[in-house]
N, CA, C, O and the ligand as a Tripos MOL2 file, in Angstrom:
@<TRIPOS>MOLECULE
protein
  269   267    68     0     0
PROTEIN
NO_CHARGES

@<TRIPOS>ATOM
      1 N          -5.5490   20.7430    0.9690 N.3       1 MET1
      2 CA         -4.6470   19.7350    0.0540 C.3       1 MET1
      3 C          -5.8370   18.9720   -0.8470 C.2       1 MET1
      4 O          -6.9800   18.7490   -0.4470 O.2       1 MET1
      5 N          -5.4070   18.7020   -1.8800 N.am      2 THR2
      6 CA         -6.3400   17.9210   -2.8380 C.3       2 THR2
      7 C          -5.8890   16.6700   -3.4130 C.2       2 THR2
      8 O          -6.3070   16.1990   -4.4710 O.2       2 THR2
      9 N          -4.9800   16.1390   -2.6270 N.am      3 ALA3
     10 CA         -4.3740   14.8630   -3.0430 C.3       3 ALA3
     11 C          -5.3460   13.8350   -3.2870 C.2       3 ALA3
     12 O          -6.3220   13.7980   -2.5390 O.2       3 ALA3
     13 N          -5.2280   12.9160   -4.2990 N.am      4 ASN4
     14 CA         -6.1250   11.9080   -4.5450 C.3       4 ASN4
     15 C          -5.7670   10.6220   -3.7040 C.2       4 ASN4
     16 O          -4.7710    9.9690   -4.0140 O.2       4 ASN4
     17 N          -6.5830   10.2430   -2.6220 N.am      5 TYR5
     18 CA         -6.3680    9.3540   -1.6500 C.3       5 TYR5
     19 C          -6.6900    7.9330   -2.0500 C.2       5 TYR5
     20 O          -6.2590    6.9560   -1.4380 O.2       5 TYR5
     21 N          -7.5860    7.8660   -3.2640 N.am      6 ASP6
     22 CA         -8.0380    6.3050   -3.3070 C.3       6 ASP6
     23 C          -7.6650    5.8360   -4.7230 C.2       6 ASP6
     24 O          -8.3890    4.9650   -5.2030 O.2       6 ASP6
     25 N          -6.6590    6.2810   -5.4420 N.am      7 SER7
     26 CA         -6.3540    5.5850   -6.5700 C.3       7 SER7
     27 C          -4.9660    5.5910   -6.8360 C.2       7 SER7
     28 O          -4.2530    6.5730   -6.6310 O.2       7 SER7
     29 N          -4.5420    4.4400   -7.3190 N.am      8 CYS8
     30 CA         -2.8780    4.2320   -7.5630 C.3       8 CYS8
     31 C          -2.5750    5.3040   -8.5000 C.2       8 CYS8
     32 O          -3.3110    5.6510   -9.4240 O.2       8 CYS8
     33 N          -1.3180    5.8640   -8.1710 N.am      9 ILE9
     34 CA         -0.8680    7.0900   -8.9590 C.3       9 ILE9
     35 C          -0.1710    6.4810  -10.2670 C.2       9 ILE9
     36 O           0.0860    7.2540  -11.1890 O.2       9 ILE9
     37 N           0.0900    5.3480  -10.3600 N.am     10 LYS10
     38 CA          0.5830    4.8090  -11.6320 C.3      10 LYS10
     39 C          -0.3640    4.2580  -12.4860 C.2      10 LYS10
     40 O          -0.3190    4.6110  -13.6650 O.2      10 LYS10
     41 N          -1.2290    3.4490  -12.1260 N.am     11 CYS11
     42 CA         -2.2220    2.7820  -13.0420 C.3      11 CYS11
     43 C          -3.6450    3.3860  -12.9370 C.2      11 CYS11
     44 O          -4.4970    3.2840  -13.8200 O.2      11 CYS11
     45 N          -3.8020    4.0290  -11.7510 N.am     12 GLY12
     46 CA         -5.2150    4.5400  -11.5700 C.3      12 GLY12
     47 C          -6.2900    3.4690  -10.8940 C.2      12 GLY12
     48 O          -7.5060    3.6510  -10.8290 O.2      12 GLY12
     49 N          -5.7030    2.5320  -10.5010 N.am     13 LYS13
     50 CA         -6.6300    1.4500   -9.9250 C.3      13 LYS13
     51 C          -7.0970    2.0310   -8.6250 C.2      13 LYS13
     52 O          -6.4260    2.7500   -7.8850 O.2      13 LYS13
     53 N          -8.5230    1.5690   -8.4110 N.am     14 ALA14
     54 CA         -8.8810    1.9660   -7.0000 C.3      14 ALA14
     55 C          -8.2940    1.1820   -5.9400 C.2      14 ALA14
     56 O          -8.1670   -0.0350   -6.0730 O.2      14 ALA14
     57 N          -7.8970    1.8400   -4.8140 N.am     15 LEU15
     58 CA         -7.1780    1.1910   -3.7540 C.3      15 LEU15
     59 C          -7.9930    0.8390   -2.5360 C.2      15 LEU15
     60 O          -8.8420    1.6570   -2.1810 O.2      15 LEU15
     61 N          -7.8430   -0.2660   -1.8580 N.am     16 VAL16
     62 CA         -8.4580   -0.4100   -0.6610 C.3      16 VAL16
     63 C          -7.4680    0.0420    0.4900 C.2      16 VAL16
     64 O          -6.2710    0.2760    0.3250 O.2      16 VAL16
     65 N          -8.2210    0.1320    1.7770 N.am     17 SER17
     66 CA         -7.3090    0.7560    2.8510 C.3      17 SER17
     67 C          -6.2140    0.1570    3.1490 C.2      17 SER17
     68 O          -5.3070    0.8410    3.6240 O.2      17 SER17
     69 N          -6.0250   -1.2230    2.9540 N.am     18 ASP18
     70 CA         -4.7730   -2.0260    3.2240 C.3      18 ASP18
     71 C          -3.6610   -1.5860    2.5540 C.2      18 ASP18
     72 O          -2.5270   -1.4860    3.0240 O.2      18 ASP18
     73 N          -4.0670   -1.2890    1.2870 N.am     19 GLU19
     74 CA         -2.9700   -0.8320    0.2170 C.3      19 GLU19
     75 C          -2.5530    0.5670    0.7180 C.2      19 GLU19
     76 O          -1.3570    0.8580    0.7580 O.2      19 GLU19
     77 N          -3.3700    1.3170    1.0470 N.am     20 ILE20
     78 CA         -2.8380    2.6380    1.5950 C.3      20 ILE20
     79 C          -2.0790    2.6300    2.7220 C.2      20 ILE20
     80 O          -1.1850    3.4580    2.8950 O.2      20 ILE20
     81 N          -2.3940    1.6270    3.6440 N.am     21 SER21
     82 CA         -1.5580    1.5280    4.8790 C.3      21 SER21
     83 C          -0.4670    0.9440    4.5150 C.2      21 SER21
     84 O           0.5450    1.2900    5.1230 O.2      21 SER21
     85 N          -0.3470    0.0300    3.5680 N.am     22 LEU22
     86 CA          1.0350   -0.6120    3.2720 C.3      22 LEU22
     87 C           2.0160    0.3770    2.6210 C.2      22 LEU22
     88 O           3.2140    0.3590    2.9030 O.2      22 LEU22
     89 N           1.4630    1.2650    1.7180 N.am     23 ASN23
     90 CA          2.2530    2.4810    1.5040 C.3      23 ASN23
     91 C           2.8790    3.2820    2.4200 C.2      23 ASN23
     92 O           4.0470    3.6530    2.3080 O.2      23 ASN23
     93 N           2.0050    3.6160    3.4970 N.am     24 ARG24
     94 CA          2.5790    4.3460    4.4760 C.3      24 ARG24
     95 C           3.5300    3.5060    5.2360 C.2      24 ARG24
     96 O           4.4300    4.1170    5.8120 O.2      24 ARG24
     97 N           3.5020    2.3660    5.3310 N.am     25 LYS25
     98 CA          4.3780    1.5970    6.1180 C.3      25 LYS25
     99 C           5.8020    1.2650    5.5310 C.2      25 LYS25
    100 O           6.8930    1.2160    6.1000 O.2      25 LYS25
    101 N           5.4200    1.0330    4.0890 N.am     26 LEU26
    102 CA          6.8240    0.8220    3.3860 C.3      26 LEU26
    103 C           7.5410    2.0340    2.7070 C.2      26 LEU26
    104 O           8.7350    1.9910    2.4130 O.2      26 LEU26
    105 N           6.7480    3.1100    2.4790 N.am     27 ILE27
    106 CA          7.4400    3.9850    1.8240 C.3      27 ILE27
    107 C           7.5140    5.4000    2.6060 C.2      27 ILE27
    108 O           8.5660    6.0000    2.8310 O.2      27 ILE27
    109 N           6.3520    5.7880    2.9450 N.am     28 ASN28
    110 CA          6.3930    7.1740    3.6320 C.3      28 ASN28
    111 C           5.0870    7.1630    4.5340 C.2      28 ASN28
    112 O           3.9890    7.0870    3.9820 O.2      28 ASN28
    113 N           5.1920    7.2380    5.8870 N.am     29 ARG29
    114 CA          4.2730    7.3010    6.8780 C.3      29 ARG29
    115 C           3.1900    8.5380    6.3490 C.2      29 ARG29
    116 O           1.9720    8.3690    6.3960 O.2      29 ARG29
    117 N           3.6450    9.4490    5.9830 N.am     30 ASN30
    118 CA          2.6580   10.6730    5.5920 C.3      30 ASN30
    119 C           2.5440   10.8380    4.0720 C.2      30 ASN30
    120 O           2.3940   11.9080    3.4830 O.2      30 ASN30
    121 N           2.6470    9.5100    3.4790 N.am     31 ALA31
    122 CA          2.4500    9.6480    1.9050 C.3      31 ALA31
    123 C           0.7650   10.0760    1.7180 C.2      31 ALA31
    124 O          -0.2340    9.7230    2.3450 O.2      31 ALA31
    125 N           0.9380   10.8830    0.7040 N.am     32 VAL32
    126 CA         -0.5240   11.2360    0.0640 C.3      32 VAL32
    127 C          -0.6860   10.7950   -1.2750 C.2      32 VAL32
    128 O          -1.7580   11.0100   -1.8400 O.2      32 VAL32
    129 N           0.2710   10.1830   -1.8790 N.am     33 THR33
    130 CA          0.1020    9.4520   -3.1880 C.3      33 THR33
    131 C           0.5690    7.9040   -2.9110 C.2      33 THR33
    132 O           1.5310    7.5900   -2.2110 O.2      33 THR33
    133 N          -0.2620    7.0430   -3.5690 N.am     34 PHE34
    134 CA         -0.0800    5.6900   -3.2740 C.3      34 PHE34
    135 C          -0.0700    4.7780   -4.4970 C.2      34 PHE34
    136 O          -0.5980    5.1280   -5.5520 O.2      34 PHE34
    137 N           0.5460    3.5870   -4.3370 N.am     35 LEU35
    138 CA          0.5720    2.6130   -5.3650 C.3      35 LEU35
    139 C          -0.2920    1.3970   -5.0700 C.2      35 LEU35
    140 O          -0.3400    0.9730   -3.9150 O.2      35 LEU35
    141 N          -1.0080    0.7860   -6.0870 N.am     36 CYS36
    142 CA         -1.6570   -0.4800   -5.6940 C.3      36 CYS36
    143 C          -0.7220   -1.5400   -5.3910 C.2      36 CYS36
    144 O           0.4870   -1.3160   -5.3430 O.2      36 CYS36
    145 N          -1.2750   -2.8130   -5.1590 N.am     37 ILE37
    146 CA         -0.4210   -3.9480   -4.7740 C.3      37 ILE37
    147 C           0.4990   -4.3200   -6.1260 C.2      37 ILE37
    148 O           1.6830   -4.6400   -6.0270 O.2      37 ILE37
    149 N          -0.1030   -4.2470   -7.2000 N.am     38 ASP38
    150 CA          0.5770   -4.6170   -8.3150 C.3      38 ASP38
    151 C           1.7300   -3.7970   -8.5810 C.2      38 ASP38
    152 O           2.8480   -4.2580   -8.8110 O.2      38 ASP38
    153 N           1.3860   -2.3550   -8.5390 N.am     39 CYS39
    154 CA          2.4920   -1.5040   -8.7300 C.3      39 CYS39
    155 C           3.6570   -1.4590   -7.5580 C.2      39 CYS39
    156 O           4.8460   -1.2250   -7.7740 O.2      39 CYS39
    157 N           3.1540   -1.6900   -6.4720 N.am     40 LEU40
    158 CA          3.9910   -1.7980   -5.1630 C.3      40 LEU40
    159 C           5.0480   -3.0650   -5.4720 C.2      40 LEU40
    160 O           6.2400   -3.0260   -5.1670 O.2      40 LEU40
    161 N           4.4940   -4.0170   -6.0290 N.am     41 ALA41
    162 CA          5.1210   -5.2110   -6.1920 C.3      41 ALA41
    163 C           6.4180   -4.8150   -7.4730 C.2      41 ALA41
    164 O           7.6120   -5.0900   -7.3620 O.2      41 ALA41
    165 N           5.9290   -4.2940   -8.3450 N.am     42 GLU42
    166 CA          6.9560   -3.6490   -9.3770 C.3      42 GLU42
    167 C           7.9950   -2.7770   -8.8640 C.2      42 GLU42
    168 O           9.1610   -2.8120   -9.2580 O.2      42 GLU42
    169 N           7.5200   -1.9580   -7.9320 N.am     43 TYR43
    170 CA          8.3290   -0.8900   -7.3370 C.3      43 TYR43
    171 C           9.5750   -1.7060   -6.6300 C.2      43 TYR43
    172 O          10.7740   -1.4890   -6.8070 O.2      43 TYR43
    173 N           9.0490   -2.5790   -5.8850 N.am     44 PHE44
    174 CA         10.1820   -3.2300   -4.9550 C.3      44 PHE44
    175 C          10.6440   -4.4320   -5.6230 C.2      44 PHE44
    176 O          11.4250   -5.1760   -5.0310 O.2      44 PHE44
    177 N          10.2250   -4.7090   -6.8450 N.am     45 LYS45
    178 CA         10.7660   -5.7590   -7.7480 C.3      45 LYS45
    179 C          10.6120   -7.2040   -6.9230 C.2      45 LYS45
    180 O          11.5420   -7.9820   -6.7120 O.2      45 LYS45
    181 N           9.2710   -7.3800   -6.5170 N.am     46 VAL46
    182 CA          9.0060   -8.7820   -5.7840 C.3      46 VAL46
    183 C           7.6820   -9.0820   -6.3670 C.2      46 VAL46
    184 O           7.0330   -8.2700   -7.0270 O.2      46 VAL46
    185 N           7.2820  -10.4000   -6.0660 N.am     47 ASP47
    186 CA          6.1770  -11.0050   -6.3580 C.3      47 ASP47
    187 C           4.9390  -10.4270   -5.7440 C.2      47 ASP47
    188 O           5.0190  -10.0460   -4.5760 O.2      47 ASP47
    189 N           3.7880  -10.3120   -6.3970 N.am     48 LYS48
    190 CA          2.7980   -9.7130   -5.7670 C.3      48 LYS48
    191 C           2.2900  -10.4160   -4.3160 C.2      48 LYS48
    192 O           1.7630   -9.7670   -3.4120 O.2      48 LYS48
    193 N           2.5150  -11.6670   -4.2750 N.am     49 ASN49
    194 CA          2.3350  -12.4530   -3.0600 C.3      49 ASN49
    195 C           3.1230  -11.9720   -1.8820 C.2      49 ASN49
    196 O           2.7130  -12.1060   -0.7290 O.2      49 ASN49
    197 N           4.2800  -11.4000   -2.1980 N.am     50 VAL50
    198 CA          5.2080  -10.9380   -1.0800 C.3      50 VAL50
    199 C           4.4460   -9.6740   -0.5130 C.2      50 VAL50
    200 O           4.4050   -9.4240    0.6920 O.2      50 VAL50
    201 N           3.9420   -9.0210   -1.3340 N.am     51 ILE51
    202 CA          2.9890   -7.6520   -0.7710 C.3      51 ILE51
    203 C           1.9260   -8.0890    0.0530 C.2      51 ILE51
    204 O           1.6630   -7.6200    1.1600 O.2      51 ILE51
    205 N           1.2790   -9.0670   -0.5650 N.am     52 VAL52
    206 CA         -0.0580   -9.5330    0.0710 C.3      52 VAL52
    207 C           0.3250  -10.2990    1.5800 C.2      52 VAL52
    208 O          -0.4200  -10.3020    2.5600 O.2      52 VAL52
    209 N           1.6090  -10.9070    1.5000 N.am     53 ASP53
    210 CA          1.7640  -11.5860    2.7360 C.3      53 ASP53
    211 C           2.1950  -10.4020    3.7770 C.2      53 ASP53
    212 O           1.8190  -10.4200    4.9490 O.2      53 ASP53
    213 N           2.9100   -9.5090    3.3080 N.am     54 ARG54
    214 CA          3.2970   -8.4470    4.1220 C.3      54 ARG54
    215 C           2.0000   -7.6350    4.7640 C.2      54 ARG54
    216 O           2.0500   -7.1730    5.9040 O.2      54 ARG54
    217 N           1.0180   -7.5300    4.0450 N.am     55 ILE55
    218 CA         -0.1760   -7.0150    4.6190 C.3      55 ILE55
    219 C          -0.6630   -7.7910    5.8090 C.2      55 ILE55
    220 O          -0.9550   -7.3160    6.9060 O.2      55 ILE55
    221 N          -0.7150   -9.1540    5.4110 N.am     56 ARG56
    222 CA         -1.0970  -10.0340    6.3350 C.3      56 ARG56
    223 C          -0.2260  -10.1330    7.5720 C.2      56 ARG56
    224 O          -0.7170  -10.4300    8.6610 O.2      56 ARG56
    225 N           0.9560   -9.9040    7.4200 N.am     57 PHE57
    226 CA          2.0740  -10.0070    8.3970 C.3      57 PHE57
    227 C           1.7200   -8.6700    9.4340 C.2      57 PHE57
    228 O           1.5700   -8.7490   10.6530 O.2      57 PHE57
    229 N           1.6480   -7.6680    8.7590 N.am     58 TYR58
    230 CA          1.3310   -6.5340    9.6620 C.3      58 TYR58
    231 C           0.1930   -6.4510   10.5380 C.2      58 TYR58
    232 O           0.1700   -5.9700   11.6710 O.2      58 TYR58
    233 N          -0.9380   -7.0780    9.7560 N.am     59 ARG59
    234 CA         -2.2400   -7.1580   10.5060 C.3      59 ARG59
    235 C          -2.1240   -8.0130   11.6280 C.2      59 ARG59
    236 O          -2.4820   -7.6110   12.7350 O.2      59 ARG59
    237 N          -1.6060   -9.2840   11.4440 N.am     60 GLU60
    238 CA         -1.4530  -10.2130   12.4830 C.3      60 GLU60
    239 C          -0.5900   -9.7390   13.5550 C.2      60 GLU60
    240 O          -0.7950  -10.2330   14.6640 O.2      60 GLU60
    241 N           0.3380   -8.8740   13.4360 N.am     61 ASN61
    242 CA          1.1460   -8.2710   14.5900 C.3      61 ASN61
    243 C           0.4490   -6.9590   15.0180 C.2      61 ASN61
    244 O           1.0350   -6.1390   15.7240 O.2      61 ASN61
    245 N          -0.6460   -6.8020   14.6350 N.am     62 GLY62
    246 CA         -1.2600   -5.5710   15.1610 C.3      62 GLY62
    247 C          -0.8490   -4.3420   14.9340 C.2      62 GLY62
    248 O          -1.0000   -3.4630   15.7830 O.2      62 GLY62
    249 N          -0.2840   -4.1210   13.7760 N.am     63 CYS63
    250 CA          0.1860   -2.8840   13.4170 C.3      63 CYS63
    251 C          -1.1100   -1.5870   13.3690 C.2      63 CYS63
    252 O          -2.1190   -1.6070   12.6650 O.2      63 CYS63
    253 N          -0.7270   -0.6090   14.2650 N.am     64 SER64
    254 CA         -1.8460    0.4620   14.3020 C.3      64 SER64
    255 C          -2.4320    0.6540   12.9480 C.2      64 SER64
    256 O          -3.6630    0.6610   12.9130 O.2      64 SER64
    257 N          -1.7620    0.8190   11.7710 N.am     65 LEU65
    258 CA         -2.0030    1.3610   10.3940 C.3      65 LEU65
    259 C          -3.1610    0.0960    9.7010 C.2      65 LEU65
    260 O          -3.8760    0.3120    8.7230 O.2      65 LEU65
    261 N          -3.1240   -1.0120   10.3570 N.am     66 PHE66
    262 CA         -4.0300   -2.1320    9.5800 C.3      66 PHE66
    263 C          -4.9550   -2.5390   10.6240 C.2      66 PHE66
    264 O          -4.6180   -3.0740   11.6800 O.2      66 PHE66
    265 N          -6.3310   -2.2080   10.2140 N.am     67 LYS67
    266 CA         -7.3950   -2.5990   11.1460 C.3      67 LYS67
    267 C          -8.4210   -3.4220   10.4440 C.2      67 LYS67
    268 O          -9.3980   -3.8480   11.0600 O.2      67 LYS67
    269 ZN         -1.1790    0.4030   -9.7640 Zn       68 ZN68
@<TRIPOS>BOND
     1     1     2 1
     2     2     3 1
     3     3     4 2
     4     3     5 am
     5     5     6 1
     6     6     7 1
     7     7     8 2
     8     7     9 am
     9     9    10 1
    10    10    11 1
    11    11    12 2
    12    11    13 am
    13    13    14 1
    14    14    15 1
    15    15    16 2
    16    15    17 am
    17    17    18 1
    18    18    19 1
    19    19    20 2
    20    19    21 am
    21    21    22 1
    22    22    23 1
    23    23    24 2
    24    23    25 am
    25    25    26 1
    26    26    27 1
    27    27    28 2
    28    27    29 am
    29    29    30 1
    30    30    31 1
    31    31    32 2
    32    31    33 am
    33    33    34 1
    34    34    35 1
    35    35    36 2
    36    35    37 am
    37    37    38 1
    38    38    39 1
    39    39    40 2
    40    39    41 am
    41    41    42 1
    42    42    43 1
    43    43    44 2
    44    43    45 am
    45    45    46 1
    46    46    47 1
    47    47    48 2
    48    47    49 am
    49    49    50 1
    50    50    51 1
    51    51    52 2
    52    51    53 am
    53    53    54 1
    54    54    55 1
    55    55    56 2
    56    55    57 am
    57    57    58 1
    58    58    59 1
    59    59    60 2
    60    59    61 am
    61    61    62 1
    62    62    63 1
    63    63    64 2
    64    63    65 am
    65    65    66 1
    66    66    67 1
    67    67    68 2
    68    67    69 am
    69    69    70 1
    70    70    71 1
    71    71    72 2
    72    71    73 am
    73    73    74 1
    74    74    75 1
    75    75    76 2
    76    75    77 am
    77    77    78 1
    78    78    79 1
    79    79    80 2
    80    79    81 am
    81    81    82 1
    82    82    83 1
    83    83    84 2
    84    83    85 am
    85    85    86 1
    86    86    87 1
    87    87    88 2
    88    87    89 am
    89    89    90 1
    90    90    91 1
    91    91    92 2
    92    91    93 am
    93    93    94 1
    94    94    95 1
    95    95    96 2
    96    95    97 am
    97    97    98 1
    98    98    99 1
    99    99   100 2
   100    99   101 am
   101   101   102 1
   102   102   103 1
   103   103   104 2
   104   103   105 am
   105   105   106 1
   106   106   107 1
   107   107   108 2
   108   107   109 am
   109   109   110 1
   110   110   111 1
   111   111   112 2
   112   111   113 am
   113   113   114 1
   114   114   115 1
   115   115   116 2
   116   115   117 am
   117   117   118 1
   118   118   119 1
   119   119   120 2
   120   119   121 am
   121   121   122 1
   122   122   123 1
   123   123   124 2
   124   123   125 am
   125   125   126 1
   126   126   127 1
   127   127   128 2
   128   127   129 am
   129   129   130 1
   130   130   131 1
   131   131   132 2
   132   131   133 am
   133   133   134 1
   134   134   135 1
   135   135   136 2
   136   135   137 am
   137   137   138 1
   138   138   139 1
   139   139   140 2
   140   139   141 am
   141   141   142 1
   142   142   143 1
   143   143   144 2
   144   143   145 am
   145   145   146 1
   146   146   147 1
   147   147   148 2
   148   147   149 am
   149   149   150 1
   150   150   151 1
   151   151   152 2
   152   151   153 am
   153   153   154 1
   154   154   155 1
   155   155   156 2
   156   155   157 am
   157   157   158 1
   158   158   159 1
   159   159   160 2
   160   159   161 am
   161   161   162 1
   162   162   163 1
   163   163   164 2
   164   163   165 am
   165   165   166 1
   166   166   167 1
   167   167   168 2
   168   167   169 am
   169   169   170 1
   170   170   171 1
   171   171   172 2
   172   171   173 am
   173   173   174 1
   174   174   175 1
   175   175   176 2
   176   175   177 am
   177   177   178 1
   178   178   179 1
   179   179   180 2
   180   179   181 am
   181   181   182 1
   182   182   183 1
   183   183   184 2
   184   183   185 am
   185   185   186 1
   186   186   187 1
   187   187   188 2
   188   187   189 am
   189   189   190 1
   190   190   191 1
   191   191   192 2
   192   191   193 am
   193   193   194 1
   194   194   195 1
   195   195   196 2
   196   195   197 am
   197   197   198 1
   198   198   199 1
   199   199   200 2
   200   199   201 am
   201   201   202 1
   202   202   203 1
   203   203   204 2
   204   203   205 am
   205   205   206 1
   206   206   207 1
   207   207   208 2
   208   207   209 am
   209   209   210 1
   210   210   211 1
   211   211   212 2
   212   211   213 am
   213   213   214 1
   214   214   215 1
   215   215   216 2
   216   215   217 am
   217   217   218 1
   218   218   219 1
   219   219   220 2
   220   219   221 am
   221   221   222 1
   222   222   223 1
   223   223   224 2
   224   223   225 am
   225   225   226 1
   226   226   227 1
   227   227   228 2
   228   227   229 am
   229   229   230 1
   230   230   231 1
   231   231   232 2
   232   231   233 am
   233   233   234 1
   234   234   235 1
   235   235   236 2
   236   235   237 am
   237   237   238 1
   238   238   239 1
   239   239   240 2
   240   239   241 am
   241   241   242 1
   242   242   243 1
   243   243   244 2
   244   243   245 am
   245   245   246 1
   246   246   247 1
   247   247   248 2
   248   247   249 am
   249   249   250 1
   250   250   251 1
   251   251   252 2
   252   251   253 am
   253   253   254 1
   254   254   255 1
   255   255   256 2
   256   255   257 am
   257   257   258 1
   258   258   259 1
   259   259   260 2
   260   259   261 am
   261   261   262 1
   262   262   263 1
   263   263   264 2
   264   263   265 am
   265   265   266 1
   266   266   267 1
   267   267   268 2
@<TRIPOS>SUBSTRUCTURE
     1 MET1         2 RESIDUE 1 A MET
     2 THR2         6 RESIDUE 1 A THR
     3 ALA3        10 RESIDUE 1 A ALA
     4 ASN4        14 RESIDUE 1 A ASN
     5 TYR5        18 RESIDUE 1 A TYR
     6 ASP6        22 RESIDUE 1 A ASP
     7 SER7        26 RESIDUE 1 A SER
     8 CYS8        30 RESIDUE 1 A CYS
     9 ILE9        34 RESIDUE 1 A ILE
    10 LYS10       38 RESIDUE 1 A LYS
    11 CYS11       42 RESIDUE 1 A CYS
    12 GLY12       46 RESIDUE 1 A GLY
    13 LYS13       50 RESIDUE 1 A LYS
    14 ALA14       54 RESIDUE 1 A ALA
    15 LEU15       58 RESIDUE 1 A LEU
    16 VAL16       62 RESIDUE 1 A VAL
    17 SER17       66 RESIDUE 1 A SER
    18 ASP18       70 RESIDUE 1 A ASP
    19 GLU19       74 RESIDUE 1 A GLU
    20 ILE20       78 RESIDUE 1 A ILE
    21 SER21       82 RESIDUE 1 A SER
    22 LEU22       86 RESIDUE 1 A LEU
    23 ASN23       90 RESIDUE 1 A ASN
    24 ARG24       94 RESIDUE 1 A ARG
    25 LYS25       98 RESIDUE 1 A LYS
    26 LEU26      102 RESIDUE 1 A LEU
    27 ILE27      106 RESIDUE 1 A ILE
    28 ASN28      110 RESIDUE 1 A ASN
    29 ARG29      114 RESIDUE 1 A ARG
    30 ASN30      118 RESIDUE 1 A ASN
    31 ALA31      122 RESIDUE 1 A ALA
    32 VAL32      126 RESIDUE 1 A VAL
    33 THR33      130 RESIDUE 1 A THR
    34 PHE34      134 RESIDUE 1 A PHE
    35 LEU35      138 RESIDUE 1 A LEU
    36 CYS36      142 RESIDUE 1 A CYS
    37 ILE37      146 RESIDUE 1 A ILE
    38 ASP38      150 RESIDUE 1 A ASP
    39 CYS39      154 RESIDUE 1 A CYS
    40 LEU40      158 RESIDUE 1 A LEU
    41 ALA41      162 RESIDUE 1 A ALA
    42 GLU42      166 RESIDUE 1 A GLU
    43 TYR43      170 RESIDUE 1 A TYR
    44 PHE44      174 RESIDUE 1 A PHE
    45 LYS45      178 RESIDUE 1 A LYS
    46 VAL46      182 RESIDUE 1 A VAL
    47 ASP47      186 RESIDUE 1 A ASP
    48 LYS48      190 RESIDUE 1 A LYS
    49 ASN49      194 RESIDUE 1 A ASN
    50 VAL50      198 RESIDUE 1 A VAL
    51 ILE51      202 RESIDUE 1 A ILE
    52 VAL52      206 RESIDUE 1 A VAL
    53 ASP53      210 RESIDUE 1 A ASP
    54 ARG54      214 RESIDUE 1 A ARG
    55 ILE55      218 RESIDUE 1 A ILE
    56 ARG56      222 RESIDUE 1 A ARG
    57 PHE57      226 RESIDUE 1 A PHE
    58 TYR58      230 RESIDUE 1 A TYR
    59 ARG59      234 RESIDUE 1 A ARG
    60 GLU60      238 RESIDUE 1 A GLU
    61 ASN61      242 RESIDUE 1 A ASN
    62 GLY62      246 RESIDUE 1 A GLY
    63 CYS63      250 RESIDUE 1 A CYS
    64 SER64      254 RESIDUE 1 A SER
    65 LEU65      258 RESIDUE 1 A LEU
    66 PHE66      262 RESIDUE 1 A PHE
    67 LYS67      266 RESIDUE 1 A LYS
    68 ZN68       269 GROUP 0 **** ****
């Protein structure tokens, strides 16, 4: 499998692991293509801060995807 694991499929921006984890959490646990925070916000039609808060929420709640 040759999926690109580290850049946004929409804008091509390099991704950090939290962004990849959030894609798995919100969209598909087995996702192999990912969106950056900006594009996730657009996808869900929410403010970027909502996405950032969500990452913090999962991390504080000890979600295994966020380390
Ligand atoms: Zn993007």
